[in-house]
Rosetta silent file (secondary structure, phi, psi, omega in degrees, C-alpha in Angstrom):
SEQUENCE: XXXXXXXXXXXXXXXXXXXXXXXXXXXXXXXXXXXXXXXXXXXXXXXXXXXXXXXXXXXXXXXXXXXXXXXXXXXXXXXXXXXXXXXXXXXXXXXXXXXXXXXXXXXXXXXXXXXXXXXXXXXXXXXXXXXXXXXXXXXXXXXXXXXXXXXXXXXXXXXXXXXXXXXXXXXXXXXXXXXXXXXXXXXXXXXXXXXXXXXXXXXXXXXXXXXXXXXXXXXXXXXXXXXXXXXXXXXXXXXXXXXXXXXXXXXXXXXXXXXXXXXXXXXXXXXXXXXXX
SCORE:     score description
SCORE:     0.000 S_00000001
   1 L     0.000  147.482 -177.720    0.544   36.505    7.501 S_00000001
   2 L  -111.748  126.991 -174.521    1.449   38.078    4.260 S_00000001
   3 E   -99.017  137.331 -177.114   -0.753   40.778    2.664 S_00000001
   4 E  -131.822  143.798 -170.316   -1.294   41.053   -0.982 S_00000001
   5 E   -86.563  129.203  174.430   -2.888   43.684   -3.165 S_00000001
   6 E  -125.498  149.246 -176.210   -5.864   42.504   -5.278 S_00000001
   7 E  -107.956  126.020  179.888   -7.874   44.655   -7.548 S_00000001
   8 E  -130.481  113.994  177.406  -11.681   44.705   -7.172 S_00000001
   9 L    54.568   46.156  170.293  -13.910   46.969   -9.247 S_00000001
  10 L    82.236  -11.928 -177.402  -10.912   49.237   -9.847 S_00000001
  11 E  -104.204  127.770  176.255   -9.948   49.568   -6.314 S_00000001
  12 E   -69.456  114.271  173.600   -6.724   48.142   -4.633 S_00000001
  13 E  -124.756  146.902  176.942   -7.561   46.459   -1.333 S_00000001
  14 E   -86.935  126.288  176.552   -5.106   44.495    0.883 S_00000001
  15 E  -129.549  152.778  169.233   -6.177   40.948    1.701 S_00000001
  16 E   -84.780   91.062  179.017   -4.571   37.978    3.562 S_00000001
  17 L   -62.379  -32.867  174.636   -4.696   35.652    0.660 S_00000001
  18 E  -143.059  130.084  177.432   -3.241   32.759    2.556 S_00000001
  19 E  -100.273  153.780  178.666   -2.827   32.606    6.228 S_00000001
  20 E  -126.116  121.758  177.203   -0.091   30.820    8.178 S_00000001
  21 E  -124.651  134.650  176.448   -0.452   29.356   11.642 S_00000001
  22 E  -121.428  118.294  177.149    2.306   27.312   13.314 S_00000001
  23 E  -142.853  127.194  177.871    1.115   25.372   16.333 S_00000001
  24 L    56.171   49.973  174.021    2.772   22.343   17.929 S_00000001
  25 L    63.534   14.725  173.138    5.275   22.162   15.151 S_00000001
  26 E  -112.813  118.849  175.725    2.543   22.003   12.471 S_00000001
  27 E   -92.200  127.006 -178.152    2.320   24.793    9.903 S_00000001
  28 E  -109.278  121.883  166.946   -1.207   25.277    8.513 S_00000001
  29 E  -102.026  119.853 -176.307   -1.521   27.148    5.276 S_00000001
  30 E  -116.245  123.025  168.550   -5.185   28.163    4.786 S_00000001
  31 E   -72.773  128.850 -169.328   -6.375   29.681    1.397 S_00000001
  32 L  -125.208   54.521  173.635   -8.421   32.592    2.599 S_00000001
  33 L  -131.003   63.706 -178.300  -10.611   33.728   -0.274 S_00000001
  34 H   -63.755  -23.803 -173.630  -13.914   31.850    0.590 S_00000001
  35 H   -76.775  -19.407  179.477  -15.986   34.297   -1.243 S_00000001
  36 H  -106.041   10.774 -177.453  -14.063   33.248   -4.435 S_00000001
  37 L    58.259   33.412  173.364  -14.110   29.567   -3.341 S_00000001
  38 L    63.940   36.730 -179.813  -10.298   29.774   -2.774 S_00000001
  39 L   -61.290  145.031 -176.710   -9.538   30.119   -6.554 S_00000001
  40 L   -84.441   63.383  169.590   -5.849   30.066   -7.280 S_00000001
  41 L   -50.379  168.119  173.697   -5.364   33.648   -8.154 S_00000001
  42 H   -69.272  -30.239  177.283   -1.916   35.072   -8.618 S_00000001
  43 H   -65.373  -40.775  176.458   -2.169   36.601   -5.240 S_00000001
  44 H   -64.438  -45.808 -178.139   -3.000   33.200   -3.665 S_00000001
  45 H   -62.867  -44.528  178.228   -0.168   31.454   -5.551 S_00000001
  46 H   -57.727  -45.526  178.011    2.315   34.165   -4.562 S_00000001
  47 H   -59.916  -47.453  172.946    1.195   33.933   -0.927 S_00000001
  48 H   -58.088  -40.888  178.319    1.633   30.148   -0.910 S_00000001
  49 H   -67.696  -45.840 -179.821    5.101   30.332   -2.326 S_00000001
  50 H   -62.150  -44.044 -175.708    6.264   33.073    0.177 S_00000001
  51 H   -66.180  -36.169  177.232    4.840   31.201    3.084 S_00000001
  52 H   -62.510  -47.271 -179.621    6.584   27.918    1.906 S_00000001
  53 H   -62.314  -37.308  177.254    9.772   29.789    1.650 S_00000001
  54 H   -65.376  -41.380  177.186    9.297   31.138    5.264 S_00000001
  55 H   -56.599  -37.058  173.879    8.519   27.687    6.542 S_00000001
  56 H   -60.972  -36.641 -175.975   11.776   26.170    5.182 S_00000001
  57 L   -80.694   -0.741 -178.214   13.565   28.719    7.159 S_00000001
  58 L   -99.398  161.864  173.697   12.124   27.919   10.502 S_00000001
  59 L  -109.065   11.777 -178.864   13.134   25.321   13.097 S_00000001
  60 L  -121.188   27.989  175.353    9.814   24.841   14.574 S_00000001
  61 L  -123.876  137.553  177.362    7.991   23.025   11.741 S_00000001
  62 L  -136.440    1.425  171.722    7.818   19.348   11.125 S_00000001
  63 E  -160.582  146.352 -175.040    4.668   19.037    9.071 S_00000001
  64 E  -119.245  128.270  171.247    2.629   21.298    6.645 S_00000001
  65 E  -108.787  130.023  177.545   -1.032   21.308    6.247 S_00000001
  66 E  -116.107  123.543  178.607   -2.893   23.003    3.320 S_00000001
  67 E  -132.045  173.182 -178.435   -6.528   23.815    3.750 S_00000001
  68 E  -122.062  135.824  176.391   -9.200   26.048    2.346 S_00000001
  69 L   -82.228  139.106  176.625  -11.355   28.484    4.389 S_00000001
  70 L    92.932 -153.287 -166.947  -15.147   28.151    3.841 S_00000001
  71 L   -83.155  -16.326 -175.719  -17.051   25.494    1.913 S_00000001
  72 E  -119.431  141.205  163.351  -14.341   24.722   -0.804 S_00000001
  73 E   -61.433  -51.301  167.179  -10.823   23.551   -0.766 S_00000001
  74 E  -176.961  126.762 -177.760  -10.140   25.371   -4.088 S_00000001
  75 L   -69.657   -9.891  176.218  -12.294   26.077   -7.000 S_00000001
  76 L   107.215 -142.612 -173.699   -9.133   25.817   -9.278 S_00000001
  77 L   -69.567  159.597 -178.394   -7.960   28.498  -11.834 S_00000001
  78 L   -82.201   95.563  179.504   -8.841   32.202  -11.824 S_00000001
  79 H   -63.583  -39.237  178.304  -11.797   32.364  -14.313 S_00000001
  80 H   -65.526  -27.843  167.147  -11.758   36.230  -14.227 S_00000001
  81 H   -64.090  -47.903 -175.063   -8.156   36.150  -15.202 S_00000001
  82 H   -60.700  -42.892 -176.647   -9.001   33.797  -18.148 S_00000001
  83 H   -69.820  -34.659  179.552  -11.746   36.336  -19.281 S_00000001
  84 H   -58.526  -44.719 -179.506   -9.399   39.309  -18.876 S_00000001
  85 H   -58.258  -46.684 -174.683   -6.821   37.457  -21.076 S_00000001
  86 H   -63.467  -31.782 -167.372   -9.407   36.675  -23.793 S_00000001
  87 H   -96.887   -5.656  178.327  -10.498   40.423  -23.866 S_00000001
  88 L  -105.210 -172.311 -174.718   -6.999   41.922  -23.853 S_00000001
  89 L  -110.401   20.733 -177.289   -4.223   42.026  -26.373 S_00000001
  90 L   -55.973  133.954  173.626   -1.840   40.035  -24.076 S_00000001
  91 L   -72.754  152.150 -174.987    0.679   37.982  -26.209 S_00000001
  92 H   -59.053  -40.964 -177.580    0.629   34.257  -26.229 S_00000001
  93 H   -59.905  -46.988 -169.097    4.338   34.283  -24.788 S_00000001
  94 H   -70.961  -40.467 -177.270    3.198   36.635  -21.776 S_00000001
  95 H   -66.561  -39.054 -175.173    0.145   34.328  -20.962 S_00000001
  96 H   -61.601  -48.063 -168.134    2.295   31.111  -20.889 S_00000001
  97 H   -66.642  -32.997  178.000    4.951   33.027  -18.708 S_00000001
  98 H   -63.180  -49.676 -179.246    2.048   34.294  -16.366 S_00000001
  99 H   -57.971  -43.706 -178.229    0.884   30.665  -16.031 S_00000001
 100 H   -60.712  -44.025 -177.241    4.479   29.430  -15.194 S_00000001
 101 H   -66.759  -30.331 -170.882    4.705   32.191  -12.531 S_00000001
 102 H   -97.154 -107.028 -161.868    1.413   31.345  -10.799 S_00000001
 103 H   -58.258  -39.404 -172.812    0.111   27.729  -10.573 S_00000001
 104 H   -62.518  -52.569 -175.588    3.251   25.933  -12.131 S_00000001
 105 H   -68.800  -30.752  177.029    5.722   27.306   -9.693 S_00000001
 106 H   -70.016  -49.005  178.353    3.396   26.936   -6.764 S_00000001
 107 H   -52.658  -42.301  179.339    2.840   23.200   -7.473 S_00000001
 108 H   -65.819  -36.332  178.865    6.530   22.659   -7.646 S_00000001
 109 H   -63.001  -43.784  176.078    7.115   24.413   -4.478 S_00000001
 110 H   -61.454  -44.674 -172.555    4.537   22.146   -2.699 S_00000001
 111 H   -69.545  -37.466 -176.013    5.886   18.982   -4.211 S_00000001
 112 H   -82.303   -7.066  179.916    9.544   19.976   -3.279 S_00000001
 113 L   -55.044  128.494 -176.986    8.653   21.125    0.327 S_00000001
 114 L   -65.405  -21.023 -167.705   11.065   19.150    2.581 S_00000001
 115 L   -95.381  158.945  162.168    8.483   18.505    5.199 S_00000001
 116 E   -52.070  133.653  175.518    5.537   15.952    5.159 S_00000001
 117 E  -124.731  140.387 -177.417    2.607   17.784    3.499 S_00000001
 118 E  -123.751  116.241  166.549   -1.157   17.082    4.165 S_00000001
 119 E   -80.366  125.628  175.950   -3.999   18.452    2.066 S_00000001
 120 E   -95.010   93.904 -165.125   -7.020   18.922    4.321 S_00000001
 121 E  -106.113  100.938 -176.611   -9.786   18.736    1.746 S_00000001
 122 L  -110.110   23.243  176.777  -13.208   19.724    3.303 S_00000001
 123 L  -175.296 -160.462  177.620  -14.983   20.559    0.216 S_00000001
 124 E   -63.156  146.071  174.091  -14.539   20.697   -3.528 S_00000001
 125 E  -132.282  101.538 -174.930  -11.038   20.563   -5.043 S_00000001
 126 E  -131.745  154.341  177.698  -11.269   21.036   -8.752 S_00000001
 127 L    66.636 -128.678  176.671   -8.982   22.024  -11.731 S_00000001
 128 H   -61.652  -35.528 -179.067   -5.746   23.491  -10.338 S_00000001
 129 H   -59.279  -37.312  170.581   -7.243   23.118   -6.934 S_00000001
 130 H   -61.709  -39.595  178.341   -7.286   19.303   -7.360 S_00000001
 131 H   -58.729  -39.910 -177.090   -3.581   19.511   -8.370 S_00000001
 132 H   -61.003  -42.920 -178.749   -2.746   21.469   -5.199 S_00000001
 133 H   -61.659  -45.733 -177.602   -4.463   18.692   -3.204 S_00000001
 134 H   -77.870  -22.676  177.030   -2.544   15.873   -4.993 S_00000001
 135 H   -69.840  -11.112  177.283    0.705   17.686   -4.885 S_00000001
 136 L   -80.205  173.077 -172.329    0.696   17.269   -1.205 S_00000001
 137 L   -82.654  -43.016  179.099    2.022   13.896    0.187 S_00000001
 138 E  -127.240  147.532  177.067   -1.300   12.860    1.783 S_00000001
 139 E  -121.169  118.536 -172.913   -4.915   13.842    1.079 S_00000001
 140 E  -121.679  125.662 -175.731   -7.327   13.580    4.088 S_00000001
 141 E  -124.515  150.595  175.828  -11.039   14.464    3.100 S_00000001
 142 E   -83.623  163.565  179.299  -14.261   15.002    4.733 S_00000001
 143 L   -65.760  -18.385  175.524  -17.206   12.900    3.489 S_00000001
 144 L   -84.779   -4.510 -174.569  -18.579   15.993    1.737 S_00000001
 145 L   -72.041  162.311  174.125  -15.367   16.572   -0.163 S_00000001
 146 E  -153.663  165.120 -175.635  -14.922   16.098   -3.957 S_00000001
 147 E  -153.527  136.714  174.827  -12.096   16.245   -6.510 S_00000001
 148 E  -161.831  150.963 -178.290  -12.153   16.646  -10.242 S_00000001
 149 L  -109.933   91.215 -163.938   -9.819   17.675  -13.091 S_00000001
 150 L  -104.061   17.567 -174.268  -12.192   19.768  -14.921 S_00000001
 151 H   -47.400  -37.333 -178.335  -10.110   21.698  -17.374 S_00000001
 152 H   -61.843  -23.284  171.491  -12.403   20.544  -20.319 S_00000001
 153 H   -48.096  -46.356  177.169  -15.150   22.711  -18.804 S_00000001
 154 H  -109.022   28.846  175.917  -13.421   25.749  -20.071 S_00000001
 155 L    67.159   25.934 -177.305  -12.005   24.265  -23.115 S_00000001
 156 L  -112.672  152.546  169.997   -8.480   23.952  -21.765 S_00000001
 157 L   -81.091 -177.895 -170.718   -5.905   21.123  -21.669 S_00000001
 158 L   -80.422  145.914  179.676   -4.380   19.994  -18.424 S_00000001
 159 L  -146.391 -171.065  166.757   -1.827   22.259  -16.510 S_00000001
 160 L    67.136   21.332 -174.462   -0.614   22.748  -12.993 S_00000001
 161 L    99.488  -12.693 -173.060    1.126   19.330  -12.800 S_00000001
 162 H   -45.699  -54.922 -175.083   -1.824   17.202  -13.870 S_00000001
 163 H   -61.482  -29.304  179.019    0.190   15.170  -16.336 S_00000001
 164 H   -82.558  -55.435 -165.265    2.925   14.419  -13.857 S_00000001
 165 H   -69.323  -51.014 -166.355    0.898   14.055  -10.610 S_00000001
 166 H   -64.527  -50.101 -179.189   -2.332   12.350  -11.596 S_00000001
 167 H   -57.868  -27.233  178.052   -1.016    9.174  -13.450 S_00000001
 168 H   -69.551  -19.503  179.746    1.270    8.397  -10.587 S_00000001
 169 H   -99.114  -46.283 -171.230   -1.665    8.060   -8.299 S_00000001
 170 H  -102.161  -13.863 -175.411   -4.468    6.543  -10.514 S_00000001
 171 L    94.424  160.202 -171.193   -2.489    5.131  -13.440 S_00000001
 172 H   -62.046  -52.096 -169.021   -2.274    6.403  -17.120 S_00000001
 173 H   -65.909  -47.379 -177.630   -5.802    4.930  -18.424 S_00000001
 174 H   -62.946  -45.693  176.559   -7.789    6.242  -15.262 S_00000001
 175 H   -53.544  -44.879  176.881   -6.062    9.631  -15.514 S_00000001
 176 H   -59.147  -39.613 -171.928   -7.087    9.982  -19.184 S_00000001
 177 H   -72.845  -41.640  175.611  -10.596    9.078  -18.374 S_00000001
 178 H   -60.735  -37.244  179.604  -10.843   11.693  -15.519 S_00000001
 179 H   -76.639  -41.697 -172.727   -9.439   14.369  -17.822 S_00000001
 180 H   -65.535  -43.170 -170.715  -11.435   13.437  -20.840 S_00000001
 181 H   -89.295  -22.076 -169.545  -14.891   13.257  -18.893 S_00000001
 182 L    62.590   34.388 -178.710  -14.124   16.006  -16.361 S_00000001
 183 L   -67.943  136.180  168.065  -15.774   13.774  -13.705 S_00000001
 184 E   -92.302  112.110  175.532  -15.968   15.311  -10.115 S_00000001
 185 E   -77.682  141.217  173.570  -15.354   12.279   -7.917 S_00000001
 186 E   -79.283  172.829 -173.691  -17.316   12.265   -4.597 S_00000001
 187 H   -58.412  -37.547 -171.472  -15.188   11.378   -1.467 S_00000001
 188 H   -73.578  -56.796 -177.218  -15.919    7.552   -1.686 S_00000001
 189 H   -61.475  -42.744  177.046  -14.896    7.218   -5.390 S_00000001
 190 H   -54.620  -39.935 -177.939  -11.791    9.446   -4.841 S_00000001
 191 H   -72.226  -32.509  175.443  -10.708    7.139   -2.056 S_00000001
 192 H   -64.744  -37.561  176.564  -11.255    4.069   -4.230 S_00000001
 193 H   -80.461   -5.319 -175.379   -9.072    5.624   -6.831 S_00000001
 194 L    97.190   -6.965 -168.383   -6.333    6.626   -4.461 S_00000001
 195 L   -79.839  -20.211  171.345   -6.840   10.378   -4.729 S_00000001
 196 L  -118.628  135.563  170.587   -7.840   10.489   -0.961 S_00000001
 197 L   -73.293  -40.576 -178.125   -5.999    8.657    1.577 S_00000001
 198 E  -144.678  148.789  173.020   -8.708    8.757    4.155 S_00000001
 199 E  -129.676  119.350 -177.937  -12.320   10.034    4.287 S_00000001
 200 E  -109.043  147.985  173.573  -13.746   11.078    7.605 S_00000001
 201 L   -53.069  135.381  178.920  -17.261   11.949    8.621 S_00000001
 202 H   -39.498  -46.041 -171.110  -17.953   15.644    8.473 S_00000001
 203 H   -79.235   -8.624  172.343  -18.554   15.885   12.202 S_00000001
 204 H  -105.381   -4.450 -163.402  -15.190   14.078   12.889 S_00000001
 205 H   -63.690  -48.402 -179.351  -13.181   15.655   10.271 S_00000001
 206 H   -65.861  -38.086  177.080  -11.023   18.211   12.152 S_00000001
 207 H   -61.548  -47.027  178.584  -10.394   15.829   15.052 S_00000001
 208 H   -67.402  -38.829  173.123   -9.357   12.980   12.847 S_00000001
 209 H   -57.287  -50.041 -174.642   -7.153   15.082   10.710 S_00000001
 210 H   -61.453  -34.603 -178.954   -5.470   16.557   13.685 S_00000001
 211 H   -65.192  -43.539 -178.093   -4.728   13.107   15.137 S_00000001
 212 H   -71.733  -34.434  177.250   -3.026   11.893   11.993 S_00000001
 213 H   -60.474  -55.257 -176.217   -1.065   15.226   11.439 S_00000001
 214 H   -52.074  -39.640 -174.758    0.203   14.950   15.035 S_00000001
 215 H   -63.310  -46.336 -176.375    1.202   11.414   14.537 S_00000001
 216 H   -66.087  -50.868 -170.325    3.233   12.571   11.318 S_00000001
 217 H   -62.502  -24.235 -174.043    4.673   15.813   13.140 S_00000001
 218 L   -96.075    6.890 -177.899    5.834   13.673   16.034 S_00000001
 219 L   -90.102 -173.144 -176.680    7.812   11.175   13.799 S_00000001
 220 L   -81.940   98.143 -165.269   11.594   11.279   12.874 S_00000001
 221 H   -61.397  -40.360  179.603   11.688   14.373   10.748 S_00000001
 222 H   -66.688  -40.517  175.003   15.064   13.991    9.169 S_00000001
 223 H   -61.375  -48.467 -178.250   14.157   10.377    8.171 S_00000001
 224 H   -65.275  -34.428  174.292   10.888   11.438    6.594 S_00000001
 225 H   -63.004  -35.566  176.205   12.578   14.152    4.509 S_00000001
 226 H   -70.409  -45.132  179.967   14.895   11.569    2.969 S_00000001
 227 H   -54.279  -41.826 -176.638   12.042    9.083    2.625 S_00000001
 228 H   -65.439  -36.902 -178.871    9.912   11.696    0.755 S_00000001
 229 H   -72.204  -44.023  179.425   12.655   12.474   -1.751 S_00000001
 230 H   -58.676  -49.821  179.073   13.432    8.782   -2.227 S_00000001
 231 H   -64.334  -37.252  175.957    9.928    7.726   -2.916 S_00000001
 232 H   -60.557  -35.658 -175.869    9.223   10.639   -5.207 S_00000001
 233 H   -84.781  -11.645 -173.018   12.426    9.843   -7.184 S_00000001
 234 H   -66.858  -28.455 -179.237   11.867    6.139   -7.174 S_00000001
 235 H   -62.445  -23.608 -174.655    9.691    6.197  -10.319 S_00000001
 236 H  -110.767   23.059 -177.898   12.569    7.341  -12.459 S_00000001
 237 L  -132.004  146.493  167.450   15.308    5.064  -11.301 S_00000001
 238 L   -68.729  160.546 -173.681   16.348    1.385  -11.738 S_00000001
 239 H   -48.557  -54.560 -172.694   16.130   -0.818   -8.841 S_00000001
 240 H   -54.831  -47.155 -178.348   19.960   -0.933   -8.101 S_00000001
 241 H   -58.363  -46.566 -174.710   20.090    2.893   -8.205 S_00000001
 242 H   -59.063  -53.680 -179.322   17.050    3.317   -5.985 S_00000001
 243 H   -66.328  -28.110  173.987   18.756    0.999   -3.298 S_00000001
 244 H   -67.309  -38.454  175.701   21.998    2.667   -3.639 S_00000001
 245 H   -72.881  -35.706  176.990   20.442    6.024   -2.859 S_00000001
 246 H   -58.645  -43.549 -173.109   18.476    4.501    0.022 S_00000001
 247 H   -69.694  -37.701  170.927   21.722    3.221    1.478 S_00000001
 248 H   -61.418  -40.061 -177.868   23.315    6.707    1.234 S_00000001
 249 H   -72.873  -26.139  174.633   20.408    8.302    2.942 S_00000001
 250 H   -69.293  -33.297  167.236   20.549    5.786    5.692 S_00000001
 251 H   -51.982  -34.854  177.549   24.067    6.664    6.235 S_00000001
 252 H   -78.691  -43.806 -174.914   22.961   10.212    6.944 S_00000001
 253 H   -74.607  -18.177  176.564   20.037    9.269    9.182 S_00000001
 254 L   -57.332  -26.368 -170.707   22.233    6.750   11.139 S_00000001
 255 L   -90.168  -14.414 -178.386   23.855    9.915   12.617 S_00000001
 256 L   -72.556  142.191  173.946   20.528   11.432   13.855 S_00000001
 257 H   -64.741  -29.759  176.600   19.440   11.774   17.461 S_00000001
 258 H   -68.453  -32.369  173.823   16.035   10.323   16.416 S_00000001
 259 H   -61.216  -52.232 -175.444   17.648    7.154   15.179 S_00000001
 260 H   -56.809  -42.039  179.358   19.421    6.718   18.507 S_00000001
 261 H   -66.640  -38.587 -177.601   16.197    7.387   20.304 S_00000001
 262 H   -69.560  -34.429  175.968   14.209    5.041   18.201 S_00000001
 263 H   -66.407  -47.753  177.940   16.637    2.152   18.820 S_00000001
 264 H   -63.385  -40.925  171.583   16.817    2.787   22.562 S_00000001
 265 H   -58.032  -34.430  178.912   12.983    3.035   22.715 S_00000001
 266 H   -69.201  -44.913 -177.331   12.658   -0.188   20.877 S_00000001
 267 H   -67.883  -39.529  179.720   15.021   -2.063   23.203 S_00000001
 268 H   -75.974   -7.029 -178.111   13.174   -0.523   26.281 S_00000001
 269 L    63.958   43.759  178.781    9.842   -1.353   24.908 S_00000001
 270 L  -128.156  173.496  179.558    8.513    2.147   25.019 S_00000001
 271 L   -86.892  134.290  177.589    7.206    4.762   22.426 S_00000001
 272 L   -64.689  149.073  174.769    9.898    6.800   21.025 S_00000001
 273 L  -114.768   76.467 -175.412   10.048   10.553   21.704 S_00000001
 274 L   -69.552  137.473 -178.518   11.424   11.910   18.598 S_00000001
 275 L  -105.612   -1.863  176.769   12.717   15.551   18.418 S_00000001
 276 L    77.831   32.720 -176.895   13.071   16.029   14.688 S_00000001
 277 L  -148.161    0.000    0.000   16.770   16.097   14.665 S_00000001
């Protein structure tokens, strides 16, 4: 765990803004400010980035889960910080730089994480919190979850990667509608739009998420790393370039122990036992 200083009523208190647990090669990052509905304060954003840095340096991680403690996944931006900025004489340049240091850098780190990432959405994910969810590779939701890009509520335009991430999932027209209306989609509507991969009953949520996460974590990790990059980059390439890059990646993966195990398991009619190398 990483402790960060936050200021409350003029007193500096140490809090674990985000906790990290690594179990069975799954790293779970839990936003740990349930009293603030896991808003993405600077402390939370810094903690997320630091933990992601730590995870990349470990050899016992094959999948990353992002979750929120309490009733919300994340309520989005730090409203108290917005109020402080309005009441201060902070320059526009400083305000923009602070935004880039917090949510923008955090979203980039989540998207660029080399491991498969899963958002475990057990409650509302709104504003920048919605972006944190869709910055992950998969979104697994409980039936009581919801998601909305509600920047209009505080008179702001989109940020934290909305313009990049959202249209890639729902298309340009639907993305504009969600932004213009500020609609908070319930779990069923979000799944229909592709914002949630799966919606599970609340009483089965943890068990069903664990089962799918375990399946991912037990896969061919090196192959997944290349597949993630290839799929993400595929939007910006012509077909011939995409296939050339795929061939290059396959040349690398041909040399892995997991590929050898996969071929042998297929020929022997058994389930492969991938080791992530």
